[in-house]
N, C-alpha and C positions, 0 to 999 in steps of 0.2 A: 086325827088325820087318818084317812082311809088308805089301805094298801090293797093292791090287786092280789087276789087269792091265786095260788099256784094252780095251773091247769092240770086236771086229772086226766087219766087215760094212759094208754100204753106208751111206754117210752120207746123211742126209736133206737135201734142198735148203734147208730152213729153218735148218740149222746153219751154212750158209755165207753167208746173206744179211746185209746190213747192219742195224744197229739203226735203228729208225724215227727220222725227223727230227721232233722235237717242236716246232720253231719254224716259223712260217709263212714264206713267201717275203718278206712285208713286213718281218718281224722281221730276216731276214738282210740285206735292203737297208738298213734303218736302222742295223744294226750295222756294215755296210760303210762307210756315210757317217760314222758316229760314230768309227770307227777312223781313217779318213783325217783327220778334223777334229782328233782328239786328237793323233795323231802330228804333224800339221802345226803345231799350237800348241806342242807340246814343241820341235819343230825350230826354229820361229821364235823362241821364247824363247831357245834355246841360241845361235842365230846372233846375236841382239841382245846377249846377255850376253858372248859372245866379242868382239864388235865394240867394246863400250864398255870392255873390259878393267878392270872395276871402277870406272870413272869414273861421272860423273853420268848419269842417264837423260835423254835429250833427245828432242825430237819426231822427229828424223831416225832415231834409234835405234829408237823405237817403230815408225815407218813401215817400217824395214828388217825388223824382226821380223814384222810383219803381212804384208808382201809375200812374205817368205821362207816364211811359214806357208801362204799362199795358193798359191804356186807348188808347194811340196812336196806339199800335199794334192791339187792338181789333177794333178800328175804321178803320184802314188801311185794315184789313182783310175783314170787312163788306163792305166797299166801293169797294174794289177790286173784291168782288163777285157780288155786286149789280150793279155797274155802267155800265159794258159792255152790260147789257140788256136794257139800256135806250137809248133814242134818243140822238143824238150828243149834243144838247143844254143842256139837263139835265145832261148828262154824264160829260160835261165840267164844268157845274155849281156845281155839287157835289164835284168833285175834287178841284175846285177853293175855295169853301167854307171850305173844309177840310184844304187846305193849308193856307188860310187866318186865320182861327181860330187857327190853330197850331202856326203860326207865331205871331199872336197877343198875345196869351198866353205866348209864349216864350219871346217875347219882354216885356211883362208886368212884368216878373220876375226880370227885371233890375231896378225896382223902378221908371220906367218912368210913366208919367201920363196916366190915362185911355184913354183920347182923343188921345194921341200920339200912344198908343198901338193899339187902334181901327183903327187909320189912317194907321198904318203900316200893320195891318191885311187886311184892305180894299185894299191897294195898291198891296200887294202880291197876294191877291185873284183876283183882276182885271187883273193883268198881267198873272196869271196862267190861268184864263178863256180865255183871248185872245189867248194865245199860244195853249192851248188844243182845243179850238173851231176850230181854223185854222187847226190843225192836224186832228181832227175828220172829219171836213168838206171836207178835201182833200183826206181822206181815206175811204169815204163812197159813195155809189151811191145815186140817188135821193130818193130811197125808204128807205134808212137808213141801208142798208146791208153793212157790212164791205167788202172792197175790199182787198183781200189778195195777 
């Protein structure tokens, strides 16, 4: 079966441009806050559920869940604003330390030992660092500018 050969010649600049952004800056800002809030609530619920270990829901358990959700959302928002301005190594390290600490605290609520919780946090942090460093390394030029 024959296929048409690609046309050779100069490419037009419009062929390499990005697709237009159909959402406004306000919509992106709302989506950023909504993402942080939703992830914070999921994380807070997960912490509270791990902490009570299937027992009754208490006021302290609810307070732990909401405080965990608030801290998670605040850290997520701060890192989300700060990390893209850093070099790829620090960018990946910041997200990896956040993921490792979040997972270590979450795992620590299951009455596991401190060493096991720290080990789980380190393992998740190391895996996150490897994946994100590879992603940022392949999506930046030598000067550290993002390739879009």
